[in-house]
N, CA, C and O atoms as CSV, one atom per row, in Angstrom:
chain,resi,resn,atom,element,x,y,z
A,1,MET,N,N,-8.419,36.477,-57.498
A,1,MET,CA,C,-9.116,37.607,-56.968
A,1,MET,C,C,-9.750,37.319,-55.607
A,1,MET,O,O,-9.725,38.152,-54.701
A,2,THR,N,N,-10.307,36.144,-55.492
A,2,THR,CA,C,-10.969,35.835,-54.231
A,2,THR,C,C,-9.978,35.720,-53.079
A,2,THR,O,O,-10.316,35.974,-51.923
A,3,TRP,N,N,-8.762,35.337,-53.410
A,3,TRP,CA,C,-7.739,35.228,-52.365
A,3,TRP,C,C,-7.463,36.596,-51.758
A,3,TRP,O,O,-7.396,36.723,-50.535
A,4,GLN,N,N,-7.310,37.568,-52.544
A,4,GLN,CA,C,-7.025,38.907,-52.045
A,4,GLN,C,C,-8.247,39.509,-51.352
A,4,GLN,O,O,-8.125,40.370,-50.481
A,5,ARG,N,N,-9.393,39.051,-51.746
A,5,ARG,CA,C,-10.616,39.578,-51.151
A,5,ARG,C,C,-10.766,39.121,-49.696
A,5,ARG,O,O,-11.244,39.875,-48.849
A,6,TYR,N,N,-10.349,37.868,-49.412
A,6,TYR,CA,C,-10.487,37.318,-48.058
A,6,TYR,C,C,-9.138,37.202,-47.347
A,6,TYR,O,O,-9.006,36.431,-46.397
A,7,GLN,N,N,-8.169,37.938,-47.785
A,7,GLN,CA,C,-6.820,37.852,-47.225
A,7,GLN,C,C,-6.809,38.212,-45.735
A,7,GLN,O,O,-6.174,37.501,-44.957
A,8,ASN,N,N,-7.461,39.248,-45.319
A,8,ASN,CA,C,-7.475,39.661,-43.911
A,8,ASN,C,C,-8.156,38.609,-43.025
A,8,ASN,O,O,-7.677,38.332,-41.926
A,9,GLU,N,N,-9.257,38.025,-43.485
A,9,GLU,CA,C,-9.949,36.995,-42.713
A,9,GLU,C,C,-9.085,35.741,-42.578
A,9,GLU,O,O,-9.072,35.102,-41.525
A,10,LEU,N,N,-8.371,35.394,-43.636
A,10,LEU,CA,C,-7.491,34.226,-43.604
A,10,LEU,C,C,-6.332,34.445,-42.627
A,10,LEU,O,O,-5.970,33.539,-41.876
A,11,ILE,N,N,-5.762,35.628,-42.638
A,11,ILE,CA,C,-4.684,35.942,-41.682
A,11,ILE,C,C,-5.219,35.888,-40.254
A,11,ILE,O,O,-4.535,35.380,-39.365
A,12,ALA,N,N,-6.413,36.395,-40.018
A,12,ALA,CA,C,-7.024,36.351,-38.686
A,12,ALA,C,C,-7.281,34.904,-38.261
A,12,ALA,O,O,-7.088,34.555,-37.096
A,13,LEU,N,N,-7.720,34.060,-39.207
A,13,LEU,CA,C,-7.961,32.643,-38.906
A,13,LEU,C,C,-6.662,31.931,-38.537
A,13,LEU,O,O,-6.622,31.171,-37.570
A,14,ILE,N,N,-5.606,32.174,-39.302
A,14,ILE,CA,C,-4.307,31.553,-38.999
A,14,ILE,C,C,-3.796,32.028,-37.643
A,14,ILE,O,O,-3.266,31.232,-36.867
A,15,ALA,N,N,-3.948,33.310,-37.352
A,15,ALA,CA,C,-3.528,33.846,-36.049
A,15,ALA,C,C,-4.334,33.204,-34.923
A,15,ALA,O,O,-3.783,32.899,-33.865
A,16,PHE,N,N,-5.637,32.996,-35.139
A,16,PHE,CA,C,-6.484,32.361,-34.132
A,16,PHE,C,C,-6.056,30.911,-33.891
A,16,PHE,O,O,-6.030,30.459,-32.746
A,17,VAL,N,N,-5.721,30.179,-34.956
A,17,VAL,CA,C,-5.259,28.790,-34.825
A,17,VAL,C,C,-3.946,28.754,-34.046
A,17,VAL,O,O,-3.768,27.912,-33.166
A,18,PHE,N,N,-3.021,29.670,-34.371
A,18,PHE,CA,C,-1.766,29.741,-33.614
A,18,PHE,C,C,-2.024,30.071,-32.143
A,18,PHE,O,O,-1.361,29.537,-31.254
A,19,MET,N,N,-2.987,30.950,-31.896
A,19,MET,CA,C,-3.325,31.319,-30.523
A,19,MET,C,C,-3.872,30.106,-29.759
A,19,MET,O,O,-3.508,29.886,-28.604
A,20,LEU,N,N,-4.737,29.328,-30.396
A,20,LEU,CA,C,-5.263,28.116,-29.755
A,20,LEU,C,C,-4.145,27.113,-29.480
A,20,LEU,O,O,-4.111,26.489,-28.419
A,21,GLY,N,N,-3.233,26.961,-30.437
A,21,GLY,CA,C,-2.096,26.055,-30.240
A,21,GLY,C,C,-1.218,26.510,-29.086
A,21,GLY,O,O,-0.779,25.691,-28.279
A,22,ALA,N,N,-0.958,27.809,-29.000
A,22,ALA,CA,C,-0.139,28.349,-27.910
A,22,ALA,C,C,-0.832,28.156,-26.567
A,22,ALA,O,O,-0.185,27.830,-25.572
A,23,TYR,N,N,-2.157,28.359,-26.540
A,23,TYR,CA,C,-2.904,28.159,-25.293
A,23,TYR,C,C,-2.850,26.693,-24.854
A,23,TYR,O,O,-2.660,26.409,-23.671
A,24,GLY,N,N,-3.016,25.773,-25.790
A,24,GLY,CA,C,-2.919,24.342,-25.469
A,24,GLY,C,C,-1.536,23.978,-24.963
A,24,GLY,O,O,-1.408,23.214,-24.006
A,25,TYR,N,N,-0.506,24.512,-25.590
A,25,TYR,CA,C,0.877,24.255,-25.154
A,25,TYR,C,C,1.101,24.794,-23.742
A,25,TYR,O,O,1.722,24.134,-22.909
A,26,LYS,N,N,0.589,26.002,-23.480
A,26,LYS,CA,C,0.762,26.619,-22.158
A,26,LYS,C,C,0.079,25.788,-21.073
A,26,LYS,O,O,0.672,25.541,-20.023
A,27,THR,N,N,-1.151,25.357,-21.312
A,27,THR,CA,C,-1.855,24.566,-20.298
A,27,THR,C,C,-1.166,23.225,-20.071
A,27,THR,O,O,-1.118,22.738,-18.941
A,28,ALA,N,N,-0.635,22.627,-21.129
A,28,ALA,CA,C,0.094,21.361,-20.971
A,28,ALA,C,C,1.351,21.572,-20.135
A,28,ALA,O,O,1.672,20.742,-19.284
A,29,GLN,N,N,2.062,22.665,-20.365
A,29,GLN,CA,C,3.279,22.947,-19.599
A,29,GLN,C,C,2.956,23.232,-18.135
A,29,GLN,O,O,3.667,22.764,-17.246
A,30,VAL,N,N,1.901,23.987,-17.874
A,30,VAL,CA,C,1.512,24.292,-16.495
A,30,VAL,C,C,1.117,23.012,-15.776
A,30,VAL,O,O,1.490,22.808,-14.621
A,31,SER,N,N,0.371,22.153,-16.446
A,31,SER,CA,C,-0.056,20.904,-15.821
A,31,SER,C,C,1.131,19.988,-15.549
A,31,SER,O,O,1.197,19.364,-14.490
A,32,SER,N,N,2.071,19.898,-16.492
A,32,SER,CA,C,3.240,19.038,-16.263
A,32,SER,C,C,4.140,19.625,-15.186
A,32,SER,O,O,4.779,18.881,-14.443
A,33,GLN,N,N,4.198,20.948,-15.092
A,33,GLN,CA,C,4.995,21.581,-14.038
A,33,GLN,C,C,4.380,21.286,-12.669
A,33,GLN,O,O,5.100,20.990,-11.716
A,34,GLY,N,N,3.064,21.364,-12.571
A,34,GLY,CA,C,2.387,21.042,-11.313
A,34,GLY,C,C,2.592,19.589,-10.932
A,34,GLY,O,O,2.784,19.265,-9.760
A,35,GLN,N,N,2.551,18.719,-11.924
A,35,GLN,CA,C,2.752,17.294,-11.662
A,35,GLN,C,C,4.185,17.021,-11.213
A,35,GLN,O,O,4.405,16.236,-10.291
A,36,SER,N,N,5.153,17.655,-11.852
A,36,SER,CA,C,6.549,17.449,-11.450
A,36,SER,C,C,6.806,18.037,-10.070
A,36,SER,O,O,7.608,17.494,-9.310
A,37,LEU,N,N,6.139,19.137,-9.735
A,37,LEU,CA,C,6.269,19.719,-8.401
A,37,LEU,C,C,5.702,18.767,-7.350
A,37,LEU,O,O,6.303,18.584,-6.292
A,38,ALA,N,N,4.554,18.162,-7.635
A,38,ALA,CA,C,3.958,17.200,-6.707
A,38,ALA,C,C,4.859,15.980,-6.548
A,38,ALA,O,O,5.009,15.466,-5.440
A,39,THR,N,N,5.457,15.513,-7.631
A,39,THR,CA,C,6.376,14.376,-7.568
A,39,THR,C,C,7.598,14.714,-6.729
A,39,THR,O,O,8.058,13.892,-5.937
A,40,ALA,N,N,8.122,15.915,-6.898
A,40,ALA,CA,C,9.285,16.337,-6.115
A,40,ALA,C,C,8.939,16.441,-4.635
A,40,ALA,O,O,9.735,16.038,-3.787
A,41,LYS,N,N,7.760,16.977,-4.312
A,41,LYS,CA,C,7.327,17.067,-2.911
A,41,LYS,C,C,7.225,15.678,-2.291
A,41,LYS,O,O,7.663,15.456,-1.162
A,42,HIS,N,N,6.643,14.751,-3.040
A,42,HIS,CA,C,6.484,13.380,-2.548
A,42,HIS,C,C,7.848,12.737,-2.300
A,42,HIS,O,O,8.040,12.045,-1.300
A,43,ALA,N,N,8.785,12.964,-3.206
A,43,ALA,CA,C,10.133,12.404,-3.047
A,43,ALA,C,C,10.823,12.986,-1.822
A,43,ALA,O,O,11.497,12.260,-1.091
A,44,VAL,N,N,10.666,14.276,-1.588
A,44,VAL,CA,C,11.271,14.914,-0.411
A,44,VAL,C,C,10.656,14.353,0.867
A,44,VAL,O,O,11.374,14.098,1.834
A,45,GLU,N,N,9.344,14.158,0.885
A,45,GLU,CA,C,8.685,13.584,2.057
A,45,GLU,C,C,9.189,12.170,2.330
A,45,GLU,O,O,9.409,11.799,3.483
A,46,GLU,N,N,9.373,11.380,1.273
A,46,GLU,CA,C,9.889,10.021,1.448
A,46,GLU,C,C,11.302,10.037,2.011
A,46,GLU,O,O,11.633,9.236,2.884
A,47,VAL,N,N,12.133,10.942,1.517
A,47,VAL,CA,C,13.506,11.044,2.018
A,47,VAL,C,C,13.501,11.453,3.486
A,47,VAL,O,O,14.277,10.915,4.276
A,48,GLN,N,N,12.643,12.392,3.862
A,48,GLN,CA,C,12.554,12.804,5.262
A,48,GLN,C,C,12.096,11.646,6.141
A,48,GLN,O,O,12.596,11.474,7.252
A,49,GLU,N,N,11.154,10.859,5.651
A,49,GLU,CA,C,10.680,9.712,6.421
A,49,GLU,C,C,11.784,8.674,6.586
A,49,GLU,O,O,11.949,8.103,7.664
A,50,VAL,N,N,12.537,8.430,5.522
A,50,VAL,CA,C,13.644,7.473,5.595
A,50,VAL,C,C,14.697,7.958,6.587
A,50,VAL,O,O,15.233,7.162,7.359
A,51,ILE,N,N,14.993,9.243,6.574
A,51,ILE,CA,C,15.982,9.795,7.506
A,51,ILE,C,C,15.506,9.644,8.945
A,51,ILE,O,O,16.286,9.266,9.819
A,52,SER,N,N,14.233,9.936,9.198
A,52,SER,CA,C,13.729,9.805,10.567
A,52,SER,C,C,13.716,8.344,11.008
A,52,SER,O,O,14.035,8.044,12.159
A,53,LEU,N,N,13.347,7.424,10.101
A,53,LEU,CA,C,13.376,6.002,10.453
A,53,LEU,C,C,14.803,5.524,10.687
A,53,LEU,O,O,15.041,4.696,11.566
A,54,LYS,N,N,15.743,6.031,9.919
A,54,LYS,CA,C,17.140,5.651,10.104
A,54,LYS,C,C,17.639,6.105,11.469
A,54,LYS,O,O,18.382,5.382,12.133
A,55,LYS,N,N,17.231,7.306,11.893
A,55,LYS,CA,C,17.616,7.790,13.220
A,55,LYS,C,C,17.056,6.877,14.309
A,55,LYS,O,O,17.732,6.572,15.292
A,56,ILE,N,N,15.814,6.450,14.116
A,56,ILE,CA,C,15.194,5.566,15.112
A,56,ILE,C,C,15.914,4.224,15.142
A,56,ILE,O,O,16.201,3.700,16.218
A,57,TRP,N,N,16.210,3.657,13.961
A,57,TRP,CA,C,16.829,2.337,13.896
A,57,TRP,C,C,18.291,2.369,14.322
A,57,TRP,O,O,18.808,1.362,14.805
A,58,ASP,N,N,18.966,3.498,14.155
A,58,ASP,CA,C,20.370,3.593,14.549
A,58,ASP,C,C,20.546,4.001,16.007
A,58,ASP,O,O,21.675,4.160,16.470
A,59,ASP,N,N,19.464,4.167,16.723
A,59,ASP,CA,C,19.548,4.597,18.113
A,59,ASP,C,C,20.294,3.552,18.934
A,59,ASP,O,O,19.950,2.371,18.903
A,60,THR,N,N,21.305,3.985,19.662
A,60,THR,CA,C,22.110,3.053,20.463
A,60,THR,C,C,21.356,2.584,21.701
A,60,THR,O,O,21.747,1.598,22.325
A,61,ARG,N,N,20.295,3.270,22.058
A,61,ARG,CA,C,19.528,2.885,23.248
A,61,ARG,C,C,18.491,1.808,22.962
A,61,ARG,O,O,17.795,1.371,23.878
A,62,THR,N,N,18.372,1.372,21.712
A,62,THR,CA,C,17.378,0.352,21.368
A,62,THR,C,C,17.650,-0.940,22.123
A,62,THR,O,O,16.717,-1.594,22.591
A,63,GLY,N,N,18.917,-1.313,22.246
A,63,GLY,CA,C,19.272,-2.523,22.991
A,63,GLY,C,C,18.813,-2.454,24.432
A,63,GLY,O,O,18.342,-3.449,24.982
A,64,LYS,N,N,18.944,-1.291,25.049
A,64,LYS,CA,C,18.490,-1.120,26.436
A,64,LYS,C,C,16.974,-1.197,26.524
A,64,LYS,O,O,16.425,-1.731,27.487
A,65,LYS,N,N,16.302,-0.657,25.509
A,65,LYS,CA,C,14.840,-0.728,25.501
A,65,LYS,C,C,14.372,-2.170,25.367
A,65,LYS,O,O,13.372,-2.561,25.970
A,66,VAL,N,N,15.094,-2.958,24.576
A,66,VAL,CA,C,14.743,-4.370,24.416
A,66,VAL,C,C,15.017,-5.117,25.716
A,66,VAL,O,O,14.265,-6.020,26.080
A,67,GLU,N,N,16.080,-4.752,26.415
A,67,GLU,CA,C,16.413,-5.410,27.684
A,67,GLU,C,C,15.304,-5.219,28.721
A,67,GLU,O,O,15.150,-6.054,29.613
A,68,THR,N,N,14.540,-4.145,28.620
A,68,THR,CA,C,13.449,-3.939,29.578
A,68,THR,C,C,12.366,-5.002,29.423
A,68,THR,O,O,11.591,-5.239,30.350
A,69,LEU,N,N,12.308,-5.643,28.256
A,69,LEU,CA,C,11.335,-6.724,28.068
A,69,LEU,C,C,11.655,-7.914,28.965
A,69,LEU,O,O,10.769,-8.694,29.314
A,70,GLN,N,N,12.920,-8.048,29.335
A,70,GLN,CA,C,13.333,-9.157,30.195
A,70,GLN,C,C,12.882,-8.922,31.632
A,70,GLN,O,O,12.548,-9.871,32.342
A,71,THR,N,N,12.872,-7.669,32.061
A,71,THR,CA,C,12.536,-7.364,33.453
A,71,THR,C,C,11.077,-6.977,33.629
A,71,THR,O,O,10.662,-6.633,34.735
A,72,LEU,N,N,10.304,-7.025,32.575
A,72,LEU,CA,C,8.906,-6.619,32.643
A,72,LEU,C,C,8.056,-7.609,33.444
A,72,LEU,O,O,7.089,-7.215,34.096
A,73,VAL,N,N,8.413,-8.875,33.394
A,73,VAL,CA,C,7.706,-9.919,34.144
A,73,VAL,C,C,8.715,-10.613,35.058
A,73,VAL,O,O,9.920,-10.467,34.852
A,74,PRO,N,N,8.260,-11.358,36.057
A,74,PRO,CA,C,9.201,-12.045,36.956
A,74,PRO,C,C,10.154,-12.961,36.181
A,74,PRO,O,O,9.760,-13.598,35.205
A,75,SER,N,N,11.408,-13.017,36.628
A,75,SER,CA,C,12.444,-13.760,35.901
A,75,SER,C,C,12.173,-15.262,35.852
A,75,SER,O,O,12.710,-15.950,34.983
A,76,SER,N,N,11.356,-15.783,36.760
A,76,SER,CA,C,11.038,-17.211,36.733
A,76,SER,C,C,10.172,-17.575,35.519
A,76,SER,O,O,10.104,-18.742,35.135
A,77,LYS,N,N,9.519,-16.592,34.923
A,77,LYS,CA,C,8.650,-16.841,33.775
A,77,LYS,C,C,9.335,-16.570,32.438
A,77,LYS,O,O,8.721,-16.737,31.384
A,78,VAL,N,N,10.608,-16.150,32.470
A,78,VAL,CA,C,11.287,-15.702,31.254
A,78,VAL,C,C,12.478,-16.584,30.931
A,78,VAL,O,O,13.287,-16.899,31.805
A,79,THR,N,N,12.581,-16.983,29.662
A,79,THR,CA,C,13.798,-17.595,29.125
A,79,THR,C,C,14.317,-16.610,28.089
A,79,THR,O,O,13.629,-16.316,27.111
A,80,TRP,N,N,15.534,-16.096,28.297
A,80,TRP,CA,C,16.055,-14.981,27.497
A,80,TRP,C,C,17.358,-15.365,26.836
A,80,TRP,O,O,18.248,-15.916,27.484
A,81,SER,N,N,17.479,-15.079,25.550
A,81,SER,CA,C,18.720,-15.314,24.822
A,81,SER,C,C,18.989,-14.104,23.933
A,81,SER,O,O,18.177,-13.754,23.077
A,82,SER,N,N,20.150,-13.466,24.151
A,82,SER,CA,C,20.490,-12.274,23.385
A,82,SER,C,C,21.843,-12.463,22.715
A,82,SER,O,O,22.835,-12.758,23.381
A,83,GLN,N,N,21.884,-12.293,21.389
A,83,GLN,CA,C,23.130,-12.406,20.626
A,83,GLN,C,C,23.204,-11.240,19.660
A,83,GLN,O,O,22.273,-11.000,18.891
A,84,ASN,N,N,24.329,-10.505,19.702
A,84,ASN,CA,C,24.524,-9.330,18.850
A,84,ASN,C,C,23.294,-8.429,18.928
A,84,ASN,O,O,22.993,-7.877,19.986
A,85,LYS,N,N,22.599,-8.283,17.836
A,85,LYS,CA,C,21.396,-7.450,17.825
A,85,LYS,C,C,20.152,-8.299,17.601
A,85,LYS,O,O,19.210,-7.875,16.932
A,86,LYS,N,N,20.160,-9.511,18.171
A,86,LYS,CA,C,19.017,-10.410,18.055
A,86,LYS,C,C,18.633,-10.898,19.445
A,86,LYS,O,O,19.494,-11.153,20.288
A,87,VAL,N,N,17.346,-11.022,19.669
A,87,VAL,CA,C,16.843,-11.507,20.954
A,87,VAL,C,C,15.819,-12.599,20.699
A,87,VAL,O,O,14.955,-12.479,19.830
A,88,THR,N,N,15.938,-13.664,21.474
A,88,THR,CA,C,14.933,-14.718,21.487
A,88,THR,C,C,14.456,-14.846,22.926
A,88,THR,O,O,15.254,-15.062,23.837
A,89,ALA,N,N,13.161,-14.714,23.121
A,89,ALA,CA,C,12.610,-14.774,24.473
A,89,ALA,C,C,11.401,-15.696,24.484
A,89,ALA,O,O,10.645,-15.788,23.517
A,90,SER,N,N,11.251,-16.369,25.606
A,90,SER,CA,C,10.101,-17.242,25.801
A,90,SER,C,C,9.515,-16.931,27.176
A,90,SER,O,O,10.219,-16.974,28.185
A,91,TYR,N,N,8.249,-16.623,27.205
A,91,TYR,CA,C,7.561,-16.283,28.449
A,91,TYR,C,C,6.536,-17.377,28.734
A,91,TYR,O,O,5.776,-17.764,27.847
A,92,LYS,N,N,6.516,-17.867,29.954
A,92,LYS,CA,C,5.599,-18.950,30.336
A,92,LYS,C,C,4.667,-18.482,31.448
A,92,LYS,O,O,5.055,-17.687,32.304
A,93,ASN,N,N,3.448,-18.978,31.425
A,93,ASN,CA,C,2.451,-18.763,32.475
A,93,ASN,C,C,2.232,-17.287,32.797
A,93,ASN,O,O,2.287,-16.893,33.962
A,94,LEU,N,N,1.989,-16.486,31.791
A,94,LEU,CA,C,1.720,-15.064,32.007
A,94,LEU,C,C,0.238,-14.843,32.284
A,94,LEU,O,O,-0.619,-15.534,31.733
A,95,THR,N,N,-0.049,-13.878,33.139
A,95,THR,CA,C,-1.439,-13.482,33.357
A,95,THR,C,C,-1.843,-12.528,32.231
A,95,THR,O,O,-1.012,-12.105,31.427
A,96,ALA,N,N,-3.124,-12.204,32.192
A,96,ALA,CA,C,-3.625,-11.320,31.133
A,96,ALA,C,C,-3.006,-9.926,31.240
A,96,ALA,O,O,-2.668,-9.326,30.220
A,97,THR,N,N,-2.854,-9.406,32.446
A,97,THR,CA,C,-2.270,-8.064,32.602
A,97,THR,C,C,-0.794,-8.063,32.219
A,97,THR,O,O,-0.313,-7.110,31.606
A,98,GLU,N,N,-0.067,-9.135,32.580
A,98,GLU,CA,C,1.341,-9.231,32.186
A,98,GLU,C,C,1.464,-9.333,30.667
A,98,GLU,O,O,2.346,-8.719,30.068
A,99,LEU,N,N,0.578,-10.110,30.049
A,99,LEU,CA,C,0.587,-10.251,28.593
A,99,LEU,C,C,0.312,-8.911,27.914
A,99,LEU,O,O,0.995,-8.546,26.958
A,100,ASN,N,N,-0.683,-8.183,28.405
A,100,ASN,CA,C,-1.002,-6.880,27.818
A,100,ASN,C,C,0.171,-5.916,27.939
A,100,ASN,O,O,0.496,-5.207,26.987
A,101,ALA,N,N,0.804,-5.887,29.103
A,101,ALA,CA,C,1.952,-4.997,29.301
A,101,ALA,C,C,3.099,-5.397,28.377
A,101,ALA,O,O,3.755,-4.538,27.789
A,102,LEU,N,N,3.337,-6.694,28.250
A,102,LEU,CA,C,4.424,-7.193,27.407
A,102,LEU,C,C,4.183,-6.867,25.933
A,102,LEU,O,O,5.079,-6.359,25.259
A,103,VAL,N,N,3.001,-7.150,25.436
A,103,VAL,CA,C,2.697,-6.904,24.024
A,103,VAL,C,C,2.734,-5.406,23.717
A,103,VAL,O,O,3.229,-5.001,22.665
A,104,THR,N,N,2.219,-4.593,24.620
A,104,THR,CA,C,2.278,-3.141,24.425
A,104,THR,C,C,3.714,-2.666,24.345
A,104,THR,O,O,4.054,-1.850,23.488
A,105,LYS,N,N,4.559,-3.168,25.229
A,105,LYS,CA,C,5.973,-2.772,25.230
A,105,LYS,C,C,6.671,-3.264,23.963
A,105,LYS,O,O,7.469,-2.533,23.377
A,106,ILE,N,N,6.379,-4.493,23.535
A,106,ILE,CA,C,6.990,-5.044,22.313
A,106,ILE,C,C,6.633,-4.177,21.108
A,106,ILE,O,O,7.490,-3.883,20.275
A,107,LEU,N,N,5.383,-3.773,21.018
A,107,LEU,CA,C,4.939,-3.002,19.862
A,107,LEU,C,C,5.463,-1.567,19.872
A,107,LEU,O,O,5.473,-0.910,18.831
A,108,ASN,N,N,5.896,-1.072,21.030
A,108,ASN,CA,C,6.419,0.291,21.113
A,108,ASN,C,C,7.934,0.365,21.004
A,108,ASN,O,O,8.494,1.461,20.990
A,109,VAL,N,N,8.611,-0.778,20.926
A,109,VAL,CA,C,10.067,-0.795,20.780
A,109,VAL,C,C,10.390,-0.871,19.285
A,109,VAL,O,O,9.793,-1.677,18.572
A,110,PRO,N,N,11.332,-0.040,18.794
A,110,PRO,CA,C,11.636,-0.031,17.354
A,110,PRO,C,C,12.510,-1.204,16.929
A,110,PRO,O,O,13.714,-1.049,16.726
A,111,VAL,N,N,11.900,-2.369,16.796
A,111,VAL,CA,C,12.615,-3.579,16.381
A,111,VAL,C,C,11.842,-4.249,15.253
A,111,VAL,O,O,10.662,-3.973,15.035
A,112,GLU,N,N,12.531,-5.133,14.544
A,112,GLU,CA,C,11.880,-5.939,13.515
A,112,GLU,C,C,11.457,-7.247,14.169
A,112,GLU,O,O,12.302,-8.058,14.548
A,113,ILE,N,N,10.164,-7.450,14.301
A,113,ILE,CA,C,9.639,-8.653,14.948
A,113,ILE,C,C,9.669,-9.788,13.934
A,113,ILE,O,O,9.020,-9.722,12.890
A,114,GLN,N,N,10.435,-10.835,14.255
A,114,GLN,CA,C,10.515,-11.983,13.365
A,114,GLN,C,C,9.488,-13.042,13.743
A,114,GLN,O,O,8.962,-13.751,12.885
A,115,LYS,N,N,9.211,-13.136,15.037
A,115,LYS,CA,C,8.241,-14.136,15.484
A,115,LYS,C,C,7.576,-13.624,16.754
A,115,LYS,O,O,8.248,-13.170,17.680
A,116,LEU,N,N,6.267,-13.700,16.788
A,116,LEU,CA,C,5.499,-13.375,17.985
A,116,LEU,C,C,4.344,-14.364,18.037
A,116,LEU,O,O,3.349,-14.221,17.328
A,117,LYS,N,N,4.497,-15.363,18.885
A,117,LYS,CA,C,3.506,-16.437,18.969
A,117,LYS,C,C,2.932,-16.433,20.382
A,117,LYS,O,O,3.666,-16.565,21.362
A,118,ILE,N,N,1.621,-16.280,20.473
A,118,ILE,CA,C,0.942,-16.241,21.769
A,118,ILE,C,C,-0.024,-17.416,21.831
A,118,ILE,O,O,-0.881,-17.581,20.963
A,119,GLN,N,N,0.132,-18.233,22.879
A,119,GLN,CA,C,-0.746,-19.388,23.077
A,119,GLN,C,C,-1.463,-19.246,24.413
A,119,GLN,O,O,-0.858,-18.902,25.429
A,120,LYS,N,N,-2.767,-19.517,24.389
A,120,LYS,CA,C,-3.535,-19.472,25.627
A,120,LYS,C,C,-3.701,-20.894,26.139
A,120,LYS,O,O,-4.196,-21.771,25.431
A,121,ILE,N,N,-3.283,-21.106,27.373
A,121,ILE,CA,C,-3.428,-22.407,28.021
A,121,ILE,C,C,-4.193,-22.161,29.315
A,121,ILE,O,O,-3.666,-21.573,30.259
A,122,ALA,N,N,-5.445,-22.621,29.347
A,122,ALA,CA,C,-6.353,-22.383,30.474
A,122,ALA,C,C,-6.462,-20.875,30.698
A,122,ALA,O,O,-6.935,-20.156,29.818
A,123,SER,N,N,-6.031,-20.388,31.859
A,123,SER,CA,C,-6.139,-18.948,32.133
A,123,SER,C,C,-4.789,-18.240,32.028
A,123,SER,O,O,-4.678,-17.060,32.361
A,124,SER,N,N,-3.763,-18.958,31.566
A,124,SER,CA,C,-2.438,-18.336,31.423
A,124,SER,C,C,-2.017,-18.336,29.953
A,124,SER,O,O,-2.629,-18.995,29.111
A,125,TYR,N,N,-0.970,-17.589,29.673
A,125,TYR,CA,C,-0.502,-17.425,28.297
A,125,TYR,C,C,0.982,-17.746,28.188
A,125,TYR,O,O,1.763,-17.460,29.096
A,126,ASN,N,N,1.358,-18.347,27.061
A,126,ASN,CA,C,2.762,-18.569,26.723
A,126,ASN,C,C,3.080,-17.723,25.491
A,126,ASN,O,O,2.290,-17.663,24.549
A,127,VAL,N,N,4.241,-17.074,25.510
A,127,VAL,CA,C,4.628,-16.182,24.418
A,127,VAL,C,C,6.021,-16.547,23.944
A,127,VAL,O,O,6.944,-16.691,24.745
A,128,GLU,N,N,6.167,-16.696,22.629
A,128,GLU,CA,C,7.489,-16.847,22.014
A,128,GLU,C,C,7.737,-15.590,21.200
A,128,GLU,O,O,6.877,-15.145,20.440
A,129,PHE,N,N,8.927,-15.024,21.367
A,129,PHE,CA,C,9.230,-13.739,20.745
A,129,PHE,C,C,10.648,-13.746,20.209
A,129,PHE,O,O,11.593,-14.110,20.908
A,130,LYS,N,N,10.782,-13.331,18.934
A,130,LYS,CA,C,12.089,-13.203,18.294
A,130,LYS,C,C,12.128,-11.863,17.593
A,130,LYS,O,O,11.183,-11.491,16.897
A,131,CYS,N,N,13.230,-11.129,17.775
A,131,CYS,CA,C,13.348,-9.843,17.095
A,131,CYS,C,C,14.798,-9.525,16.793
A,131,CYS,O,O,15.716,-10.147,17.328
A,132,LYS,N,N,14.986,-8.534,15.917
A,132,LYS,CA,C,16.330,-8.025,15.646
A,132,LYS,C,C,16.222,-6.534,15.381
A,132,LYS,O,O,15.156,-6.019,15.043
A,133,TRP,N,N,17.350,-5.854,15.541
A,133,TRP,CA,C,17.375,-4.412,15.285
A,133,TRP,C,C,18.687,-3.995,14.708
A,133,TRP,O,O,18.891,-2.814,14.427
């Protein structure tokens, strides 16, 4: 008898529990969708960055840009060796302004710096530089 007496309240309670479960499921799906959207955006940004870096690294003018490092200071101060896509350079007795210009140019050229050693001797500088592209 008591079951039939509270039948409507029990049905309302079960419906409320189902409603709470559906709401929890919906919020979980919305949150996972937002997270997957953010992951996809991040992946697209990484791919775009890789493509732009590949364009920079595949530039055929990079070799010419590296060659400008040879003419940046007087040739008497430079020992230059270039093989394929590798350069080894040694600069002797550079002034501070020549060193600043050289380092600025090195850092603005899209190459992989393997070695950059700067030694100060009295008021002049010696630089050893190795790179590849």
